[in-house]
C-alpha positions as MATLAB code, in Angstrom:
seq = 'XXXXXXXXXXXXXXXXXXXXXXXXXXXXXXXXXXXXXXXXXXXXXXXXXXXXXXXXXXXXXXXXXXXXXXXXXXXXXXXXXXXXXXXXXXXXXXXXXXXXXXXXXXXXXXXXXXXXXXXXXXXXXXXXXXXXXXXXXXXXXXXXXXXXXXXXXXXXXXXXXXXXXXXXXXXXXXXXXXXXXXXXXXXXXXXXXXXXXXXXXXXXXXXXXXXXXXXXXXXXXXXXXXXXXXXXXXXXXXXXXXXXXXXXXXXXXXXXXXXXXXXXXXXXXXXXXXXXXXXXXXXXXXXXXXXXXXXXXXXXXXXXXXXXXXXXXXXXXXXXXXXXXXXXXXXXXXXXXXXXXXXXXXXXX';
ca = [
       0.000    0.000    0.000;
       1.583    3.258   -1.161;
       0.624    6.540    0.477;
       1.161   10.057   -0.778;
      -0.002   13.613   -1.348;
      -1.396   15.446   -4.355;
      -1.932   19.163   -4.906;
      -3.209   21.527   -7.579;
      -1.077   24.419   -6.247;
      -4.068   26.713   -5.843;
      -3.758   30.438   -5.161;
      -7.288   31.464   -4.256;
      -7.857   34.166   -1.614;
      -7.078   32.972    1.893;
     -10.282   32.786    3.943;
      -8.686   34.203    7.081;
      -6.860   37.173    5.569;
      -8.609   37.738    2.241;
      -5.199   37.975    0.585;
      -4.024   35.946   -2.386;
      -0.391   34.848   -2.372;
       1.636   35.045   -5.561;
       2.142   32.110   -7.865;
       5.853   32.270   -7.058;
       5.311   31.967   -3.313;
       2.891   29.055   -3.663;
       5.285   27.221   -5.969;
       8.065   27.561   -3.405;
       5.728   26.333   -0.683;
       4.862   23.222   -2.685;
       8.536   22.346   -3.043;
       8.814   22.548    0.761;
       5.765   20.286    1.057;
       7.345   17.699   -1.246;
      10.579   17.769    0.750;
       8.652   17.251    3.994;
       6.599   14.403    2.517;
       9.852   12.667    1.605;
      11.298   13.304    5.072;
       8.317   11.757    6.891;
       8.386    8.651    4.721;
       5.522    9.105    2.271;
       5.780    7.232   -1.022;
       4.589    9.644   -3.713;
       3.785   13.306   -4.377;
       1.647   14.476   -7.299;
       1.259   17.940   -8.837;
      -1.658   18.713  -11.139;
      -1.497   20.780  -14.335;
      -3.843   23.746  -14.809;
      -3.848   26.776  -17.094;
      -5.854   29.163  -14.894;
      -5.141   32.250  -12.819;
      -6.122   30.494   -9.580;
      -3.626   27.633  -10.056;
       0.143   28.118  -10.119;
       1.391   24.885  -11.719;
       1.045   24.876  -15.487;
       4.193   22.705  -15.692;
       4.207   19.946  -13.051;
       7.498   18.473  -14.284;
       9.323   21.730  -13.528;
       7.858   21.921  -10.010;
       8.747   18.315   -9.321;
      12.254   18.789  -10.704;
      12.801   21.603   -8.211;
      12.181   19.071   -5.446;
      14.055   16.168   -7.035;
      17.523   17.130   -5.814;
      16.197   17.852   -2.307;
      14.511   14.465   -1.871;
      15.778   10.915   -1.666;
      13.070    8.309   -2.142;
       9.638    9.824   -2.764;
       8.163    9.218   -6.213;
       7.292   12.339   -8.222;
       4.270   12.375  -10.523;
       1.948   14.690  -12.387;
      -1.660   14.610  -11.177;
      -2.611   14.954  -14.000;
      -0.827   15.933  -17.192;
      -3.555   17.163  -19.563;
      -2.350   14.979  -22.405;
      -5.067   15.973  -24.888;
      -3.634   19.490  -25.257;
       0.044   18.606  -24.775;
       2.745   17.355  -27.133;
       3.502   13.768  -26.045;
       7.117   14.094  -27.178;
       7.677   17.070  -24.905;
       5.803   15.356  -22.062;
       8.041   12.322  -22.383;
      11.196   14.426  -22.565;
      10.200   16.483  -19.514;
       9.479   13.448  -17.371;
      12.500   11.538  -18.654;
      14.547   14.559  -17.560;
      12.829   14.471  -14.165;
      13.550   10.756  -13.988;
      17.229   11.412  -14.500;
      17.351   14.207  -11.929;
      15.545   12.062   -9.357;
      17.428    8.870  -10.276;
      14.388    6.910  -11.341;
      11.476    8.359   -9.340;
       9.372   10.061  -12.039;
       5.900    9.079  -13.213;
       3.400   10.514  -15.685;
      -0.288   10.528  -14.786;
      -2.080   11.178  -18.058;
      -5.656   12.419  -18.169;
      -8.133   14.629  -19.945;
      -8.291   17.039  -17.012;
     -11.421   18.601  -15.547;
     -10.855   22.078  -17.058;
     -10.783   23.138  -20.695;
      -8.618   26.297  -20.677;
      -5.640   24.478  -22.206;
      -7.522   23.627  -25.414;
      -7.902   27.154  -26.849;
      -4.561   28.162  -25.316;
      -2.700   25.560  -27.368;
      -4.973   25.694  -30.398;
      -7.057   22.531  -30.027;
     -10.737   22.010  -30.815;
     -12.921   20.716  -27.977;
     -14.871   18.751  -30.561;
     -11.789   16.522  -30.801;
     -11.705   15.998  -27.009;
     -11.781   12.175  -26.977;
      -9.906   11.655  -30.222;
      -7.017   13.842  -29.078;
      -6.529   11.883  -25.881;
      -6.595    8.479  -27.575;
      -4.142    9.525  -30.255;
      -1.703   11.235  -27.918;
      -1.761    8.392  -25.424;
      -0.865    6.059  -28.280;
       2.150    8.224  -29.159;
       3.224    8.517  -25.526;
       3.215    4.735  -25.196;
       5.301    4.412  -28.370;
       7.837    6.798  -26.813;
       7.788    4.768  -23.607;
       8.602    1.541  -25.425;
      11.249    2.579  -27.923;
      14.159    5.003  -28.248;
      13.479    5.495  -31.950;
       9.901    6.077  -33.000;
       7.919    5.840  -36.198;
       4.367    7.088  -35.728;
       1.581    8.933  -37.546;
      -1.762   10.350  -36.492;
      -4.412   12.911  -37.343;
      -3.686   15.763  -34.938;
       0.114   15.842  -34.818;
       2.822   15.703  -37.487;
       4.157   12.217  -38.120;
       7.490   10.960  -36.752;
       9.694    8.870  -39.003;
      12.347    6.791  -37.245;
      13.525    9.567  -34.932;
      15.206    9.238  -31.546;
      13.692   10.925  -28.496;
      16.017   11.973  -25.680;
      16.968   11.896  -22.885;
      16.086    8.314  -22.080;
      14.693    7.750  -18.587;
      16.418    5.817  -15.835;
      13.345    3.607  -15.471;
      12.576    1.259  -18.325;
       9.755    1.775  -18.908;
       8.933    5.222  -17.540;
       5.650    4.653  -15.621;
       2.490    6.024  -17.251;
      -0.711    6.055  -15.208;
      -4.216    6.800  -16.472;
      -6.211    9.316  -14.439;
      -9.971    8.771  -14.478;
     -12.986   10.507  -13.000;
     -14.668    7.131  -12.808;
     -16.220    6.479  -16.207;
     -16.219    2.919  -17.497;
     -14.579    3.778  -20.815;
     -11.395    5.149  -19.270;
     -11.213    2.280  -16.773;
     -11.513   -0.305  -19.545;
      -8.935    1.531  -21.670;
      -6.400    1.509  -18.852;
      -6.976   -2.195  -18.244;
      -6.710   -3.220  -21.882;
      -3.476   -1.238  -22.225;
      -2.048   -2.671  -19.001;
      -1.519    0.791  -17.484;
      -1.973    1.564  -13.762;
      -5.149    3.472  -12.932;
      -5.893    6.494  -10.715;
      -9.511    7.088   -9.710;
     -10.646   10.517   -8.527;
     -12.781    9.429   -5.570;
     -14.013   12.824   -4.460;
     -17.737   12.298   -3.965;
     -20.359    9.758   -2.961;
     -19.563    6.490   -1.244;
     -16.069    5.218   -2.135;
     -17.352    1.628   -2.026;
     -19.316    2.396   -5.191;
     -15.974    2.418   -7.032;
     -15.361   -1.263   -6.276;
     -17.181   -2.479   -9.440;
     -14.979   -0.140  -11.519;
     -11.853   -1.663  -10.007;
     -13.182   -5.136  -10.785;
     -13.949   -4.008  -14.348;
     -10.416   -2.638  -14.680;
      -8.828   -5.927  -13.658;
     -11.120   -7.908  -15.962;
     -10.173   -5.636  -18.864;
      -6.491   -6.063  -18.018;
      -6.829   -9.823  -18.024;
      -8.726   -9.664  -21.321;
      -5.877   -7.570  -22.734;
      -3.342  -10.222  -21.780;
      -1.928   -8.417  -18.740;
      -1.316   -9.830  -15.278;
      -3.699   -8.027  -12.879;
      -1.398   -8.815   -9.957;
       1.245   -6.553  -11.497;
      -1.083   -3.552  -11.858;
      -1.892   -0.822   -9.341;
      -5.058    1.157   -8.676;
      -4.772    4.481   -6.885;
      -7.262    6.826   -5.270;
      -7.006   10.612   -5.420;
      -9.178   11.874   -2.556;
      -9.614   15.196   -0.756;
      -8.662   15.321    2.905;
      -6.883   16.873    5.840;
      -5.357   15.655    9.097;
      -5.051   17.486   12.407;
      -4.475   16.460   16.012;
      -8.193   15.954   16.585;
     -11.305   15.491   14.457;
     -12.964   18.819   15.295;
      -9.843   20.852   14.533;
      -9.359   19.002   11.247;
     -12.923   19.659   10.123;
     -13.053   23.295   11.208;
      -9.667   24.052    9.615;
     -10.326   22.319    6.308;
     -13.921   23.377    5.676;
     -13.583   27.120    4.846;
     -11.099   26.764    1.970;
     -12.852   23.661    0.679;
     -16.215   25.433    0.639;
     -14.745   28.416   -1.175;
     -13.111   26.241   -3.841;
     -16.145   24.018   -4.337;
     -18.562   26.942   -4.592;
     -16.309   28.655   -7.148;
     -16.619   25.544   -9.306;
     -20.334   25.328   -8.508;
     -20.912   28.799   -9.954;
     -18.942   27.935  -13.089;
     -20.594   24.570  -13.680;
     -24.094   25.037  -12.318;
     -23.694   22.726   -9.341;
     -25.585   23.063   -6.082;
     -24.166   25.132   -3.218;
     -21.569   23.351   -1.077;
     -22.630   23.631    2.575;
     -21.269   22.545    5.940;
     -23.847   19.761    6.009;
     -22.535   18.508    2.638;
     -19.020   18.624    4.037;
     -19.903   16.809    7.261;
     -21.754   14.077    5.384;
     -18.734   13.546    3.126;
     -16.347   13.161    6.066;
     -18.462   10.404    7.621;
     -17.048    6.891    7.427;
     -19.101    6.220    4.277;
     -18.092    9.504    2.615;
     -15.280   10.471    0.264;
     -13.598   13.120    2.456;
     -10.625   11.886    4.468;
     -10.750   14.512    7.195;
      -9.966   13.860   10.834;
      -7.292   12.850   13.283;
      -4.561   10.394   12.191;
      -6.449    7.323   13.391;
      -9.755    8.286   11.760;
      -8.116    8.885    8.382;
      -6.097    5.667    8.696;
      -9.256    3.633    9.303;
     -10.912    5.045    6.181;
      -7.858    4.334    4.010;
      -7.643    0.766    5.326;
     -11.341    0.309    4.513;
     -10.682    1.558    0.973;
      -7.870   -0.959    0.548;
      -9.911   -3.892    1.819;
     -13.230   -3.242    0.089;
     -12.385   -1.283   -3.071;
      -8.966   -2.714   -3.914;
      -6.974    0.533   -3.872;
      -3.205   -0.089   -3.686;
      -2.079    3.551   -3.610;
      -3.823    6.371   -1.738;
      -3.130   10.038   -2.484;
      -4.470   12.588   -0.004;
      -5.293   15.768   -1.915;
      -4.474   18.700    0.333;
      -5.218   21.556    0.341;
      -8.464   22.171   -1.523;
      -8.430   25.905   -2.184;
      -5.821   27.950   -0.326;
      -4.831   27.172    3.250;
      -1.998   28.518    5.399;
       1.211   26.746    4.456;
       1.887   25.764    8.070;
      -1.475   23.947    8.278;
      -0.683   21.939    5.146;
       2.791   21.105    6.430;
       1.354   19.880    9.732;
      -1.158   17.686    7.921;
       1.618   16.142    5.812;
       3.702   15.506    8.930;
       0.820   13.773   10.725;
       0.032   11.733    7.611;
       3.601   10.474    7.330;
       4.386    9.961   11.006;
       1.081    8.746   12.420;
      -1.465    7.773    9.749;
       0.880    5.978    7.352;
       2.374    3.553    9.950;
      -1.140    2.553   11.067;
      -2.232    1.914    7.486;
       0.875   -0.023    6.499;
       0.781   -2.247    9.579;
      -2.883   -3.173    9.225;
      -2.748   -3.613    5.432;
       0.321   -5.846    5.744;
      -1.425   -7.948    8.401;
      -4.588   -8.189    6.297;
      -2.795   -9.007    3.030;
      -0.727  -11.670    4.780;
      -3.883  -13.289    6.130;
      -5.391  -13.303    2.636;
];
């Protein structure tokens, strides 16, 4: 069971002060968060790509590279790379470079993304949304498998027996598929034999169990060994010394971020009652003291089949010291509980 952190490097106004920190400051803070996550023994840190004013990381590979030389063992991944509007050659080169700098700790998490700003920015048509992703994933996998590549498609110029450099330390460079939970993306990941990341950010996490089963069936159908594949969860959460402090600290920024999206997308208003329901044992928020969060992660491992859990913190903008404390508690107190119980359970199985 791997445990880690993910972030979107948000720079929304701080609830307490009303001030918005600069992109530069938030980027530097995230590097400190990655270094701390490594220090307290977490397994992976993910940085998401966005092309919006309220997010600072348009280039996850650069952010992760800044932390590579300051860390020793933590794996460094995008969360996600919006592959549909990116050049797969440049994506591969960036993460192969990161892999070299980190001595074999880089990963690519490829997805469509939940925002569309990158499409007009880089000159792509949203009508080609699905086709772009399929084609570019195909090219990225060709780059993963071979130093010299011959490839042609509809939306990018062809490549004729050209080398792509640098080559990564890992062979192959890991490529994960990020999914919001639709069957098509789960089946695609399984058929291709790629590890899967599910965004479990709403509803009852146990409802994702059939998708995990579908993923493994697709993998087996595609000729891949399911025992060699991983399934990760990306889930919002926060850890403090006690449950009440965790909830009261995490709610304001989460509400602000969720209601910003609600206004853009026509969702219902996010209330404290919505928040409290989601942090119940059956909900998708992992908010509480170290033991409470550990119990929910263990439950996810046993009954959904998740083999990697990524705590997404913060949602919105929170004081850097609060985020650092949550990471410290996750690594020092929650993670040992999870690893011990999961090891005991897996051994008994």
